[in-house]
C-alpha positions as CSV (number, residue, x, y, z in Angstrom):
1,M,148.4,110.6,216.8
2,T,147.5,113.1,214.1
3,T,146.4,111.5,210.8
4,P,148.3,113.1,207.8
5,E,146.0,114.9,205.4
6,V,146.4,115.4,201.6
7,H,143.8,117.5,199.8
8,H,143.9,116.8,196.1
9,I,142.0,119.7,194.5
10,V,140.5,118.3,191.3
11,H,138.2,121.2,190.2
12,P,138.0,121.1,186.4
13,L,139.3,124.7,185.9
14,I,142.3,123.9,188.1
15,Q,143.1,120.8,186.2
16,H,142.7,122.5,182.8
17,K,145.1,125.4,183.7
18,L,147.6,122.9,185.2
19,T,147.6,121.0,181.9
20,L,148.3,124.2,180.0
21,M,151.2,124.9,182.4
22,R,152.8,121.5,181.9
23,D,153.3,122.2,178.2
24,K,157.0,122.8,177.6
25,N,156.1,125.3,174.8
26,A,154.1,127.6,177.2
27,S,155.7,131.0,177.3
28,T,157.0,132.7,180.5
29,S,154.1,135.2,180.4
30,S,151.5,132.5,179.8
31,F,153.0,130.3,182.6
32,R,153.0,133.2,185.0
33,R,149.4,134.2,184.2
34,L,148.1,130.6,184.5
35,L,149.8,130.2,187.9
36,G,148.2,133.4,189.1
37,E,144.8,132.2,187.9
38,L,145.3,128.7,189.4
39,S,146.5,130.0,192.8
40,T,143.3,132.2,193.0
41,L,141.2,129.2,192.4
42,M,143.1,127.1,194.9
43,A,142.8,129.8,197.5
44,Y,139.0,129.3,197.6
45,E,139.5,125.7,198.6
46,I,142.4,126.3,201.0
47,T,140.4,129.0,202.9
48,R,137.2,127.0,203.1
49,D,137.5,126.4,206.8
50,M,138.6,130.0,207.8
51,P,136.8,131.2,210.9
52,L,134.1,133.9,210.6
53,H,132.9,136.5,212.9
54,P,129.6,138.5,212.9
55,V,129.7,142.0,211.4
56,Q,126.9,144.6,211.5
57,V,126.4,146.2,208.1
58,E,123.9,148.8,206.7
59,T,122.3,147.7,203.4
60,P,120.3,150.2,201.3
61,L,117.2,148.9,203.1
62,E,118.1,148.1,206.7
63,T,120.8,147.0,209.2
64,T,121.7,143.3,209.2
65,T,124.4,141.0,210.5
66,G,126.8,139.3,208.1
67,Q,129.9,137.1,208.4
68,A,133.4,138.2,207.7
69,I,136.9,136.8,207.9
70,D,139.9,138.6,209.4
71,G,142.5,138.5,206.6
72,K,145.0,140.2,208.9
73,K,145.2,137.1,210.9
74,L,146.4,135.1,207.9
75,A,150.1,134.8,206.9
76,L,151.0,133.7,203.4
77,I,154.6,132.4,203.6
78,S,156.5,132.0,200.3
79,I,159.4,129.6,200.0
80,L,161.7,131.6,197.7
81,R,161.8,132.1,195.0
82,A,159.1,130.1,193.2
83,G,156.6,130.5,196.0
84,N,156.2,134.1,195.1
85,G,154.4,133.0,192.0
86,F,151.5,132.0,194.2
87,L,151.2,135.3,196.1
88,D,149.3,137.6,193.8
89,G,146.6,135.1,193.0
90,M,146.0,134.3,196.7
91,L,146.1,137.9,197.7
92,S,143.3,138.7,195.3
93,V,141.1,136.5,197.5
94,V,142.5,137.6,200.9
95,P,144.1,141.0,200.3
96,G,144.6,141.6,204.1
97,A,146.9,138.7,204.6
98,R,150.5,139.4,205.8
99,I,153.4,138.0,203.9
100,G,156.4,136.0,205.1
101,H,159.5,134.8,203.1
102,I,161.9,132.0,203.7
103,G,164.8,131.6,201.2
104,L,166.0,128.1,200.6
105,Y,168.0,126.5,197.8
106,R,168.6,122.8,197.1
107,D,172.2,121.6,197.1
108,P,172.4,119.8,193.7
109,K,174.6,117.1,195.0
110,T,173.0,116.2,198.3
111,L,169.4,117.5,197.4
112,Q,169.3,119.0,201.0
113,A,167.9,122.4,201.6
114,I,170.1,125.3,202.7
115,E,168.5,128.5,204.2
116,Y,169.7,132.0,203.2
117,Y,166.8,134.2,204.2
118,F,164.0,134.3,206.8
119,K,161.5,137.1,207.4
120,M,158.1,136.6,209.0
121,P,155.2,138.8,210.1
122,T,155.0,139.7,213.8
123,Q,152.7,138.0,216.3
124,M,152.7,134.7,214.4
125,E,151.2,132.9,217.4
126,E,147.9,134.7,216.5
127,R,148.0,133.8,212.8
128,D,147.1,131.0,210.5
129,A,150.0,130.2,208.2
130,I,149.7,129.1,204.6
131,V,153.1,128.0,203.2
132,V,153.3,128.1,199.4
133,D,155.8,126.5,197.0
134,P,154.8,125.2,193.5
135,M,156.7,121.9,193.9
136,L,156.8,119.4,196.8
137,A,159.5,117.1,195.3
138,T,162.0,115.5,197.7
139,G,160.2,117.3,200.6
140,N,163.5,118.5,202.1
141,S,162.9,122.2,201.6
142,A,159.3,122.0,202.8
143,V,160.4,120.2,206.0
144,M,163.1,122.8,206.7
145,A,160.7,125.6,206.1
146,L,158.1,124.1,208.4
147,D,160.7,123.4,211.1
148,R,161.6,127.2,211.1
149,I,158.0,128.4,210.9
150,K,156.9,126.2,213.8
151,Q,159.4,127.9,216.0
152,L,157.2,130.9,215.9
153,K,154.2,128.8,217.0
154,P,151.5,129.9,214.5
155,R,147.9,129.1,215.3
156,S,147.8,126.6,212.4
157,I,149.8,125.7,209.3
158,K,148.8,124.4,205.8
159,F,151.2,123.6,203.0
160,V,150.2,124.4,199.4
161,C,151.8,123.2,196.2
162,L,150.9,122.8,192.5
163,L,152.5,119.4,192.2
164,T,153.8,116.7,194.5
165,C,154.6,113.0,194.4
166,P,154.5,110.1,196.9
167,E,158.1,110.7,198.0
168,G,157.5,114.3,198.9
169,I,154.3,113.6,200.7
170,A,156.0,110.8,202.7
171,T,158.9,113.1,203.7
172,L,156.8,116.0,204.8
173,H,154.3,113.9,206.8
174,A,157.1,111.9,208.4
175,A,158.4,115.1,209.9
176,H,155.1,117.1,210.2
177,P,152.1,114.8,210.3
178,D,150.0,117.6,211.6
179,V,150.4,119.8,208.5
180,P,147.8,119.2,205.7
181,I,149.0,119.3,202.1
182,Y,146.9,121.0,199.4
183,T,147.9,120.2,195.9
184,A,146.5,120.2,192.3
185,A,148.4,117.0,191.3
186,I,150.1,114.0,192.7
187,D,152.5,112.9,190.0
188,R,154.3,109.5,189.5
189,G,157.5,110.2,191.4
190,L,161.1,111.6,191.2
191,N,163.8,111.2,188.6
192,E,167.5,110.7,189.4
193,K,167.9,114.5,189.8
194,G,165.1,114.8,192.3
195,Y,162.6,116.4,189.8
196,I,159.0,115.5,189.8
197,V,157.9,113.5,186.7
198,P,156.1,114.0,184.5
199,G,156.0,117.4,186.3
200,L,156.4,120.7,184.6
201,G,160.1,121.4,184.9
202,D,161.7,123.9,187.2
203,A,158.8,126.1,188.3
204,G,161.1,129.0,189.4
205,D,162.8,129.1,186.0
206,R,159.5,129.0,184.2
207,I,158.0,131.8,186.3
208,F,160.9,134.1,186.0
209,G,162.2,133.2,182.6
210,T,165.6,132.0,183.7
211,L,165.7,128.8,181.7
């Protein structure tokens, strides 16, 4: 039986930037900039266990053997639309990564996820997948996304979010106990509308200025 993993990333810079993002008075441009910076910082932790292979390189003095990752074997998968806010920051760390998108929206009455778009890189069975979405709230969208992605049999899967809560973690790990969660915060819970509290509001609206 796989033991579910939750990696709470508590680096001071990450926590500082997240606090600034929570402020309801933060502008759209500020929120977007902070998310890019924060996702770059999170990428270092998320990719800590990426496999390396030896590479021969010529320094100005002699030939030596270094270590390199194969970014082309990595797939960053954005749950639309808010997941796109993560991509630029993470691509600054692994620019060779391929990009996938899955479009989901949450039915406001049932809180269930409904798919409207799915486009993934080829040869997913050879790739490590990192699924990104700023909020893991009810967990329904994350579970549906992981259901679909697993059909392509990627080499490994990680789920990355800015914020989550006990309900979201429980829902995701009940369905996918083998998928580790990486997050900057575990908040108190959900309100009656299924939003994380204290949270930071609707991440998609704040990223794209559609409040």
